[in-house]
Gaussian input, Z-matrix of N, CA and C with variables (Angstrom, degrees):
# hf/3-21g

backbone

0 1
 N
 C     1     B1
 C     2     B2     1     A1
 N     3     B3     2     A2     1     D1
 C     4     B4     3     A3     2     D2
 C     5     B5     4     A4     3     D3
 N     6     B6     5     A5     4     D4
 C     7     B7     6     A6     5     D5
 C     8     B8     7     A7     6     D6
 N     9     B9     8     A8     7     D7
 C    10    B10     9     A9     8     D8
 C    11    B11    10    A10     9     D9
 N    12    B12    11    A11    10    D10
 C    13    B13    12    A12    11    D11
 C    14    B14    13    A13    12    D12
 N    15    B15    14    A14    13    D13
 C    16    B16    15    A15    14    D14
 C    17    B17    16    A16    15    D15
 N    18    B18    17    A17    16    D16
 C    19    B19    18    A18    17    D17
 C    20    B20    19    A19    18    D18
 N    21    B21    20    A20    19    D19
 C    22    B22    21    A21    20    D20
 C    23    B23    22    A22    21    D21
 N    24    B24    23    A23    22    D22
 C    25    B25    24    A24    23    D23
 C    26    B26    25    A25    24    D24
 N    27    B27    26    A26    25    D25
 C    28    B28    27    A27    26    D26
 C    29    B29    28    A28    27    D27
 N    30    B30    29    A29    28    D28
 C    31    B31    30    A30    29    D29
 C    32    B32    31    A31    30    D30
 N    33    B33    32    A32    31    D31
 C    34    B34    33    A33    32    D32
 C    35    B35    34    A34    33    D33
 N    36    B36    35    A35    34    D34
 C    37    B37    36    A36    35    D35
 C    38    B38    37    A37    36    D36
 N    39    B39    38    A38    37    D37
 C    40    B40    39    A39    38    D38
 C    41    B41    40    A40    39    D39
 N    42    B42    41    A41    40    D40
 C    43    B43    42    A42    41    D41
 C    44    B44    43    A43    42    D42
 N    45    B45    44    A44    43    D43
 C    46    B46    45    A45    44    D44
 C    47    B47    46    A46    45    D45
 N    48    B48    47    A47    46    D46
 C    49    B49    48    A48    47    D47
 C    50    B50    49    A49    48    D48
 N    51    B51    50    A50    49    D49
 C    52    B52    51    A51    50    D50
 C    53    B53    52    A52    51    D51
 N    54    B54    53    A53    52    D52
 C    55    B55    54    A54    53    D53
 C    56    B56    55    A55    54    D54
 N    57    B57    56    A56    55    D55
 C    58    B58    57    A57    56    D56
 C    59    B59    58    A58    57    D57
 N    60    B60    59    A59    58    D58
 C    61    B61    60    A60    59    D59
 C    62    B62    61    A61    60    D60
 N    63    B63    62    A62    61    D61
 C    64    B64    63    A63    62    D62
 C    65    B65    64    A64    63    D63
 N    66    B66    65    A65    64    D64
 C    67    B67    66    A66    65    D65
 C    68    B68    67    A67    66    D66
 N    69    B69    68    A68    67    D67
 C    70    B70    69    A69    68    D68
 C    71    B71    70    A70    69    D69
 N    72    B72    71    A71    70    D70
 C    73    B73    72    A72    71    D71
 C    74    B74    73    A73    72    D72
 N    75    B75    74    A74    73    D73
 C    76    B76    75    A75    74    D74
 C    77    B77    76    A76    75    D75
 N    78    B78    77    A77    76    D76
 C    79    B79    78    A78    77    D77
 C    80    B80    79    A79    78    D78
 N    81    B81    80    A80    79    D79
 C    82    B82    81    A81    80    D80
 C    83    B83    82    A82    81    D81
 N    84    B84    83    A83    82    D82
 C    85    B85    84    A84    83    D83
 C    86    B86    85    A85    84    D84
 N    87    B87    86    A86    85    D85
 C    88    B88    87    A87    86    D86
 C    89    B89    88    A88    87    D87
 N    90    B90    89    A89    88    D88
 C    91    B91    90    A90    89    D89
 C    92    B92    91    A91    90    D90
 N    93    B93    92    A92    91    D91
 C    94    B94    93    A93    92    D92
 C    95    B95    94    A94    93    D93
 N    96    B96    95    A95    94    D94
 C    97    B97    96    A96    95    D95
 C    98    B98    97    A97    96    D96
 N    99    B99    98    A98    97    D97
 C   100   B100    99    A99    98    D98
 C   101   B101   100   A100    99    D99
 N   102   B102   101   A101   100   D100
 C   103   B103   102   A102   101   D101
 C   104   B104   103   A103   102   D102
 N   105   B105   104   A104   103   D103
 C   106   B106   105   A105   104   D104
 C   107   B107   106   A106   105   D105
 N   108   B108   107   A107   106   D106
 C   109   B109   108   A108   107   D107
 C   110   B110   109   A109   108   D108
 N   111   B111   110   A110   109   D109
 C   112   B112   111   A111   110   D110
 C   113   B113   112   A112   111   D111
 N   114   B114   113   A113   112   D112
 C   115   B115   114   A114   113   D113
 C   116   B116   115   A115   114   D114
 N   117   B117   116   A116   115   D115
 C   118   B118   117   A117   116   D116
 C   119   B119   118   A118   117   D117
 N   120   B120   119   A119   118   D118
 C   121   B121   120   A120   119   D119
 C   122   B122   121   A121   120   D120
 N   123   B123   122   A122   121   D121
 C   124   B124   123   A123   122   D122
 C   125   B125   124   A124   123   D123
 N   126   B126   125   A125   124   D124
 C   127   B127   126   A126   125   D125
 C   128   B128   127   A127   126   D126
 N   129   B129   128   A128   127   D127
 C   130   B130   129   A129   128   D128
 C   131   B131   130   A130   129   D129
 N   132   B132   131   A131   130   D130
 C   133   B133   132   A132   131   D131
 C   134   B134   133   A133   132   D132
 N   135   B135   134   A134   133   D133
 C   136   B136   135   A135   134   D134
 C   137   B137   136   A136   135   D135
 N   138   B138   137   A137   136   D136
 C   139   B139   138   A138   137   D137
 C   140   B140   139   A139   138   D138
 N   141   B141   140   A140   139   D139
 C   142   B142   141   A141   140   D140
 C   143   B143   142   A142   141   D141
 N   144   B144   143   A143   142   D142
 C   145   B145   144   A144   143   D143
 C   146   B146   145   A145   144   D144
 N   147   B147   146   A146   145   D145
 C   148   B148   147   A147   146   D146
 C   149   B149   148   A148   147   D147
 N   150   B150   149   A149   148   D148
 C   151   B151   150   A150   149   D149
 C   152   B152   151   A151   150   D150
 N   153   B153   152   A152   151   D151
 C   154   B154   153   A153   152   D152
 C   155   B155   154   A154   153   D153
 N   156   B156   155   A155   154   D154
 C   157   B157   156   A156   155   D155
 C   158   B158   157   A157   156   D156
 N   159   B159   158   A158   157   D157
 C   160   B160   159   A159   158   D158
 C   161   B161   160   A160   159   D159
 N   162   B162   161   A161   160   D160
 C   163   B163   162   A162   161   D161
 C   164   B164   163   A163   162   D162
 N   165   B165   164   A164   163   D163
 C   166   B166   165   A165   164   D164
 C   167   B167   166   A166   165   D165
 N   168   B168   167   A167   166   D166
 C   169   B169   168   A168   167   D167
 C   170   B170   169   A169   168   D168
 N   171   B171   170   A170   169   D169
 C   172   B172   171   A171   170   D170
 C   173   B173   172   A172   171   D171
 N   174   B174   173   A173   172   D172
 C   175   B175   174   A174   173   D173
 C   176   B176   175   A175   174   D174
 N   177   B177   176   A176   175   D175
 C   178   B178   177   A177   176   D176
 C   179   B179   178   A178   177   D177
 N   180   B180   179   A179   178   D178
 C   181   B181   180   A180   179   D179
 C   182   B182   181   A181   180   D180
 N   183   B183   182   A182   181   D181
 C   184   B184   183   A183   182   D182
 C   185   B185   184   A184   183   D183
 N   186   B186   185   A185   184   D184
 C   187   B187   186   A186   185   D185
 C   188   B188   187   A187   186   D186
 N   189   B189   188   A188   187   D187
 C   190   B190   189   A189   188   D188
 C   191   B191   190   A190   189   D189
 N   192   B192   191   A191   190   D190
 C   193   B193   192   A192   191   D191
 C   194   B194   193   A193   192   D192
 N   195   B195   194   A194   193   D193
 C   196   B196   195   A195   194   D194
 C   197   B197   196   A196   195   D195
 N   198   B198   197   A197   196   D196
 C   199   B199   198   A198   197   D197
 C   200   B200   199   A199   198   D198
 N   201   B201   200   A200   199   D199
 C   202   B202   201   A201   200   D200
 C   203   B203   202   A202   201   D201
 N   204   B204   203   A203   202   D202
 C   205   B205   204   A204   203   D203
 C   206   B206   205   A205   204   D204
 N   207   B207   206   A206   205   D205
 C   208   B208   207   A207   206   D206
 C   209   B209   208   A208   207   D207
 N   210   B210   209   A209   208   D208
 C   211   B211   210   A210   209   D209
 C   212   B212   211   A211   210   D210
 N   213   B213   212   A212   211   D211
 C   214   B214   213   A213   212   D212
 C   215   B215   214   A214   213   D213
 N   216   B216   215   A215   214   D214
 C   217   B217   216   A216   215   D215
 C   218   B218   217   A217   216   D216
 N   219   B219   218   A218   217   D217
 C   220   B220   219   A219   218   D218
 C   221   B221   220   A220   219   D219
 N   222   B222   221   A221   220   D220
 C   223   B223   222   A222   221   D221
 C   224   B224   223   A223   222   D222
 N   225   B225   224   A224   223   D223
 C   226   B226   225   A225   224   D224
 C   227   B227   226   A226   225   D225
 N   228   B228   227   A227   226   D226
 C   229   B229   228   A228   227   D227
 C   230   B230   229   A229   228   D228
 N   231   B231   230   A230   229   D229
 C   232   B232   231   A231   230   D230
 C   233   B233   232   A232   231   D231
 N   234   B234   233   A233   232   D232
 C   235   B235   234   A234   233   D233
 C   236   B236   235   A235   234   D234
 N   237   B237   236   A236   235   D235
 C   238   B238   237   A237   236   D236
 C   239   B239   238   A238   237   D237
 N   240   B240   239   A239   238   D238
 C   241   B241   240   A240   239   D239
 C   242   B242   241   A241   240   D240
 N   243   B243   242   A242   241   D241
 C   244   B244   243   A243   242   D242
 C   245   B245   244   A244   243   D243
 N   246   B246   245   A245   244   D244
 C   247   B247   246   A246   245   D245
 C   248   B248   247   A247   246   D246
 N   249   B249   248   A248   247   D247
 C   250   B250   249   A249   248   D248
 C   251   B251   250   A250   249   D249
 N   252   B252   251   A251   250   D250
 C   253   B253   252   A252   251   D251
 C   254   B254   253   A253   252   D252
 N   255   B255   254   A254   253   D253
 C   256   B256   255   A255   254   D254
 C   257   B257   256   A256   255   D255
 N   258   B258   257   A257   256   D256
 C   259   B259   258   A258   257   D257
 C   260   B260   259   A259   258   D258
 N   261   B261   260   A260   259   D259
 C   262   B262   261   A261   260   D260
 C   263   B263   262   A262   261   D261
 N   264   B264   263   A263   262   D262
 C   265   B265   264   A264   263   D263
 C   266   B266   265   A265   264   D264
 N   267   B267   266   A266   265   D265
 C   268   B268   267   A267   266   D266
 C   269   B269   268   A268   267   D267

   B1=1.4539
   B2=1.5210
   B3=1.3272
   B4=1.4220
   B5=1.5389
   B6=1.3336
   B7=1.4622
   B8=1.5258
   B9=1.3104
   B10=1.4972
   B11=1.5213
   B12=1.3313
   B13=1.4571
   B14=1.5298
   B15=1.3223
   B16=1.4469
   B17=1.5261
   B18=1.3286
   B19=1.4292
   B20=1.5579
   B21=1.2617
   B22=1.4579
   B23=1.5793
   B24=1.2980
   B25=1.4482
   B26=1.5521
   B27=1.3189
   B28=1.4902
   B29=1.5117
   B30=1.2910
   B31=1.4759
   B32=1.5410
   B33=1.3181
   B34=1.4518
   B35=1.5544
   B36=1.3218
   B37=1.4866
   B38=1.5706
   B39=1.2978
   B40=1.4801
   B41=1.5120
   B42=1.3375
   B43=1.4796
   B44=1.5525
   B45=1.3431
   B46=1.4486
   B47=1.5543
   B48=1.2976
   B49=1.4651
   B50=1.5093
   B51=1.3421
   B52=1.4785
   B53=1.5201
   B54=1.2599
   B55=1.4658
   B56=1.5367
   B57=1.3344
   B58=1.4482
   B59=1.5415
   B60=1.3351
   B61=1.4452
   B62=1.5184
   B63=1.3376
   B64=1.4469
   B65=1.5499
   B66=1.2649
   B67=1.4917
   B68=1.5364
   B69=1.3067
   B70=1.4591
   B71=1.5087
   B72=1.3387
   B73=1.4551
   B74=1.5446
   B75=1.3179
   B76=1.4326
   B77=1.5519
   B78=1.2854
   B79=1.5118
   B80=1.5407
   B81=1.2638
   B82=1.4575
   B83=1.5300
   B84=1.3349
   B85=1.4490
   B86=1.5152
   B87=1.3402
   B88=1.4722
   B89=1.5077
   B90=1.2956
   B91=1.4852
   B92=1.5401
   B93=1.3354
   B94=1.4615
   B95=1.5481
   B96=1.3550
   B97=1.3974
   B98=1.5616
   B99=1.2770
   B100=1.4828
   B101=1.5318
   B102=1.3693
   B103=1.4623
   B104=1.5579
   B105=1.3437
   B106=1.5089
   B107=1.5178
   B108=1.3561
   B109=1.4319
   B110=1.5567
   B111=1.3033
   B112=1.4825
   B113=1.5622
   B114=1.3321
   B115=1.4694
   B116=1.5338
   B117=1.3631
   B118=1.4518
   B119=1.5465
   B120=1.3447
   B121=1.4400
   B122=1.5115
   B123=1.3565
   B124=1.4801
   B125=1.5113
   B126=1.3230
   B127=1.4309
   B128=1.5198
   B129=1.3423
   B130=1.4617
   B131=1.4958
   B132=1.3698
   B133=1.4800
   B134=1.4774
   B135=1.2807
   B136=1.5237
   B137=1.5048
   B138=1.3355
   B139=1.4472
   B140=1.5174
   B141=1.3510
   B142=1.4520
   B143=1.5194
   B144=1.3088
   B145=1.4226
   B146=1.5416
   B147=1.3250
   B148=1.4504
   B149=1.5463
   B150=1.3465
   B151=1.4690
   B152=1.5253
   B153=1.3425
   B154=1.5063
   B155=1.5064
   B156=1.3270
   B157=1.4529
   B158=1.5411
   B159=1.3293
   B160=1.5154
   B161=1.5248
   B162=1.3584
   B163=1.4850
   B164=1.4804
   B165=1.3578
   B166=1.4602
   B167=1.5382
   B168=1.3498
   B169=1.4550
   B170=1.5062
   B171=1.3091
   B172=1.4383
   B173=1.5067
   B174=1.3514
   B175=1.4429
   B176=1.5384
   B177=1.3035
   B178=1.4281
   B179=1.5311
   B180=1.3081
   B181=1.4599
   B182=1.5106
   B183=1.2957
   B184=1.4336
   B185=1.5444
   B186=1.3528
   B187=1.4907
   B188=1.5140
   B189=1.2757
   B190=1.4904
   B191=1.4893
   B192=1.3364
   B193=1.4583
   B194=1.5406
   B195=1.3290
   B196=1.4878
   B197=1.5270
   B198=1.2924
   B199=1.4288
   B200=1.5097
   B201=1.3436
   B202=1.4727
   B203=1.4670
   B204=1.3356
   B205=1.4270
   B206=1.4881
   B207=1.3683
   B208=1.4622
   B209=1.5059
   B210=1.2886
   B211=1.5131
   B212=1.5166
   B213=1.3053
   B214=1.4425
   B215=1.5106
   B216=1.3117
   B217=1.4825
   B218=1.5171
   B219=1.3085
   B220=1.4366
   B221=1.5448
   B222=1.3121
   B223=1.4661
   B224=1.5482
   B225=1.3314
   B226=1.4405
   B227=1.5030
   B228=1.3248
   B229=1.4707
   B230=1.5222
   B231=1.2922
   B232=1.4791
   B233=1.5218
   B234=1.2837
   B235=1.4499
   B236=1.4706
   B237=1.3606
   B238=1.5063
   B239=1.5005
   B240=1.3253
   B241=1.4653
   B242=1.4934
   B243=1.2843
   B244=1.4952
   B245=1.4862
   B246=1.2886
   B247=1.5020
   B248=1.4829
   B249=1.2925
   B250=1.4080
   B251=1.5250
   B252=1.3782
   B253=1.4651
   B254=1.5134
   B255=1.3157
   B256=1.4391
   B257=1.5375
   B258=1.3274
   B259=1.4460
   B260=1.5136
   B261=1.2626
   B262=1.3953
   B263=1.5173
   B264=1.3236
   B265=1.4674
   B266=1.5483
   B267=1.3258
   B268=1.4773
   B269=1.5159
   A1=109.87
   A2=120.52
   A3=125.74
   A4=110.80
   A5=117.38
   A6=121.57
   A7=112.23
   A8=121.50
   A9=118.56
   A10=111.25
   A11=118.88
   A12=118.97
   A13=110.84
   A14=117.28
   A15=118.53
   A16=111.99
   A17=117.41
   A18=122.70
   A19=110.63
   A20=119.04
   A21=124.58
   A22=110.41
   A23=114.79
   A24=119.83
   A25=112.39
   A26=116.32
   A27=119.65
   A28=110.58
   A29=114.87
   A30=121.33
   A31=109.03
   A32=114.93
   A33=121.30
   A34=111.32
   A35=115.56
   A36=120.13
   A37=110.23
   A38=117.04
   A39=119.03
   A40=110.40
   A41=116.79
   A42=121.21
   A43=106.95
   A44=116.15
   A45=118.44
   A46=110.12
   A47=116.56
   A48=121.07
   A49=113.60
   A50=117.29
   A51=121.84
   A52=113.95
   A53=121.21
   A54=122.71
   A55=110.84
   A56=117.52
   A57=121.03
   A58=111.94
   A59=117.91
   A60=121.97
   A61=112.28
   A62=114.96
   A63=120.47
   A64=108.74
   A65=116.53
   A66=119.72
   A67=108.85
   A68=114.33
   A69=120.56
   A70=109.59
   A71=115.64
   A72=119.58
   A73=106.23
   A74=114.81
   A75=119.86
   A76=108.97
   A77=113.49
   A78=119.78
   A79=110.02
   A80=115.39
   A81=118.98
   A82=112.14
   A83=116.54
   A84=120.78
   A85=109.40
   A86=115.10
   A87=120.58
   A88=115.61
   A89=115.32
   A90=119.44
   A91=111.31
   A92=116.13
   A93=118.50
   A94=108.91
   A95=119.18
   A96=123.29
   A97=109.73
   A98=118.26
   A99=121.37
   A100=107.91
   A101=117.68
   A102=121.62
   A103=108.30
   A104=115.54
   A105=119.39
   A106=111.12
   A107=117.30
   A108=121.18
   A109=110.21
   A110=115.94
   A111=120.31
   A112=109.02
   A113=114.01
   A114=118.86
   A115=111.06
   A116=116.37
   A117=122.07
   A118=110.90
   A119=116.50
   A120=118.41
   A121=113.87
   A122=113.69
   A123=117.32
   A124=110.84
   A125=120.34
   A126=123.26
   A127=113.94
   A128=115.95
   A129=119.78
   A130=111.19
   A131=115.76
   A132=117.98
   A133=112.35
   A134=117.16
   A135=119.21
   A136=110.95
   A137=118.79
   A138=121.00
   A139=112.33
   A140=117.62
   A141=121.65
   A142=112.09
   A143=116.46
   A144=121.31
   A145=113.73
   A146=114.89
   A147=120.45
   A148=111.64
   A149=115.81
   A150=117.85
   A151=110.78
   A152=115.86
   A153=119.03
   A154=110.31
   A155=118.62
   A156=122.26
   A157=111.20
   A158=116.70
   A159=118.83
   A160=109.55
   A161=116.53
   A162=121.00
   A163=112.16
   A164=115.14
   A165=119.39
   A166=110.39
   A167=117.05
   A168=120.22
   A169=110.09
   A170=119.35
   A171=122.75
   A172=112.91
   A173=117.18
   A174=121.49
   A175=113.30
   A176=117.36
   A177=119.31
   A178=114.28
   A179=116.74
   A180=120.07
   A181=111.15
   A182=120.78
   A183=124.94
   A184=108.22
   A185=116.59
   A186=119.50
   A187=113.27
   A188=120.55
   A189=120.26
   A190=112.57
   A191=117.80
   A192=121.17
   A193=106.95
   A194=116.56
   A195=119.42
   A196=108.85
   A197=114.24
   A198=124.17
   A199=115.13
   A200=118.61
   A201=117.95
   A202=110.30
   A203=118.90
   A204=121.94
   A205=114.73
   A206=117.83
   A207=122.86
   A208=113.33
   A209=116.96
   A210=120.11
   A211=113.61
   A212=118.52
   A213=116.58
   A214=112.49
   A215=116.94
   A216=116.02
   A217=109.47
   A218=119.53
   A219=123.20
   A220=113.31
   A221=119.66
   A222=120.10
   A223=111.11
   A224=119.44
   A225=122.18
   A226=111.15
   A227=117.96
   A228=122.21
   A229=111.66
   A230=116.18
   A231=119.17
   A232=112.01
   A233=118.63
   A234=121.93
   A235=113.74
   A236=117.30
   A237=119.13
   A238=111.48
   A239=119.55
   A240=121.64
   A241=111.76
   A242=119.77
   A243=121.31
   A244=107.78
   A245=115.82
   A246=122.48
   A247=109.33
   A248=114.88
   A249=124.97
   A250=108.06
   A251=118.98
   A252=117.04
   A253=113.46
   A254=115.72
   A255=120.29
   A256=115.29
   A257=115.81
   A258=118.56
   A259=112.96
   A260=118.86
   A261=122.70
   A262=108.22
   A263=118.95
   A264=121.02
   A265=109.39
   A266=114.09
   A267=118.87
   A268=110.04
   D1=-24.08
   D2=-178.82
   D3=-65.32
   D4=-45.60
   D5=-176.50
   D6=-58.71
   D7=-48.14
   D8=179.08
   D9=-63.32
   D10=-36.52
   D11=179.26
   D12=-69.22
   D13=-37.11
   D14=176.49
   D15=-64.59
   D16=-39.77
   D17=176.72
   D18=-62.41
   D19=-44.68
   D20=176.41
   D21=-61.86
   D22=-41.96
   D23=176.30
   D24=-62.76
   D25=-41.07
   D26=176.04
   D27=-61.57
   D28=-41.64
   D29=179.07
   D30=-59.32
   D31=-49.17
   D32=-177.71
   D33=-60.58
   D34=-39.51
   D35=177.02
   D36=-64.80
   D37=-37.53
   D38=176.86
   D39=-61.74
   D40=-42.79
   D41=-179.26
   D42=-65.24
   D43=-42.08
   D44=-177.27
   D45=-62.07
   D46=-32.04
   D47=178.17
   D48=-81.21
   D49=1.93
   D50=172.14
   D51=108.34
   D52=0.23
   D53=179.64
   D54=-83.78
   D55=89.66
   D56=-178.13
   D57=-82.54
   D58=3.77
   D59=175.97
   D60=-94.84
   D61=-13.03
   D62=-179.08
   D63=-66.62
   D64=132.82
   D65=177.34
   D66=-127.79
   D67=142.75
   D68=-179.57
   D69=-75.86
   D70=138.95
   D71=-177.40
   D72=-91.29
   D73=159.98
   D74=177.84
   D75=-75.75
   D76=156.97
   D77=179.45
   D78=-129.64
   D79=-168.43
   D80=-178.82
   D81=-94.42
   D82=5.20
   D83=-177.91
   D84=-114.47
   D85=116.56
   D86=-174.71
   D87=-53.55
   D88=-42.61
   D89=-176.63
   D90=-69.79
   D91=-35.30
   D92=177.88
   D93=-73.03
   D94=-36.20
   D95=175.66
   D96=-61.43
   D97=-38.17
   D98=-178.23
   D99=-65.96
   D100=-43.14
   D101=-179.62
   D102=-65.91
   D103=-42.66
   D104=179.46
   D105=-60.43
   D106=-44.70
   D107=-178.81
   D108=-64.09
   D109=-42.99
   D110=-179.79
   D111=-63.77
   D112=-42.46
   D113=179.98
   D114=-61.85
   D115=-43.98
   D116=178.92
   D117=-63.26
   D118=-40.46
   D119=176.23
   D120=-63.40
   D121=-38.76
   D122=177.69
   D123=-65.92
   D124=-40.70
   D125=175.18
   D126=-61.30
   D127=-38.42
   D128=175.93
   D129=-63.70
   D130=-45.66
   D131=177.13
   D132=-62.94
   D133=-41.60
   D134=178.62
   D135=-63.54
   D136=-43.87
   D137=177.87
   D138=-59.81
   D139=-42.71
   D140=175.99
   D141=-61.86
   D142=-44.70
   D143=175.92
   D144=-57.06
   D145=-46.90
   D146=176.81
   D147=-62.79
   D148=-38.85
   D149=179.49
   D150=-65.28
   D151=-42.04
   D152=177.98
   D153=-64.09
   D154=-39.68
   D155=177.33
   D156=-62.52
   D157=-42.31
   D158=178.29
   D159=-64.49
   D160=-45.16
   D161=177.25
   D162=-55.67
   D163=-49.15
   D164=-178.66
   D165=-61.09
   D166=-46.31
   D167=-178.34
   D168=-62.13
   D169=-40.92
   D170=178.46
   D171=-63.12
   D172=-42.09
   D173=-178.43
   D174=-80.17
   D175=-29.63
   D176=-175.93
   D177=-94.69
   D178=-4.84
   D179=-175.74
   D180=-78.46
   D181=-11.48
   D182=178.35
   D183=-127.81
   D184=128.74
   D185=-176.52
   D186=-59.27
   D187=-24.19
   D188=179.51
   D189=-106.18
   D190=17.82
   D191=178.67
   D192=-70.90
   D193=147.80
   D194=176.66
   D195=-56.21
   D196=141.67
   D197=177.01
   D198=66.33
   D199=7.57
   D200=175.87
   D201=-72.79
   D202=151.93
   D203=-179.48
   D204=-58.37
   D205=-32.69
   D206=178.64
   D207=-64.50
   D208=-28.19
   D209=-179.71
   D210=-104.93
   D211=-10.18
   D212=-175.01
   D213=-98.25
   D214=-4.21
   D215=179.85
   D216=-73.20
   D217=145.38
   D218=-177.74
   D219=-59.78
   D220=-34.68
   D221=-177.86
   D222=-69.01
   D223=-32.46
   D224=176.72
   D225=-71.36
   D226=-40.70
   D227=177.86
   D228=-66.44
   D229=-30.34
   D230=-176.35
   D231=-76.60
   D232=-22.60
   D233=179.84
   D234=-108.74
   D235=105.60
   D236=-177.96
   D237=-68.00
   D238=-16.36
   D239=-177.99
   D240=-86.37
   D241=-4.74
   D242=-179.10
   D243=-73.86
   D244=123.73
   D245=178.06
   D246=-130.17
   D247=159.22
   D248=171.39
   D249=-112.82
   D250=133.96
   D251=-179.51
   D252=-46.38
   D253=133.22
   D254=-179.29
   D255=84.30
   D256=-3.51
   D257=-179.51
   D258=-125.40
   D259=165.71
   D260=172.55
   D261=-82.53
   D262=-169.79
   D263=175.66
   D264=-61.06
   D265=138.92
   D266=177.04
   D267=-80.32

């Protein structure tokens, strides 16, 4: 039982050091497998959340970026003369 726990511990240390691609492997102990699966699901959710945050930051960091709130409101789309300094019409 010590070996599967040591392997899970190594995996957790890799995640702690920033490796969000590390996934815990299954073992021969059902309870440890359950913890490993839950941990892997948590990492998947965290990775998706971080990806969405990066996408949002990339799109919202410029007022004329696609899908940014500044360009997606109906009143800005309705007026072709609306511009943001340094940009063309949104």
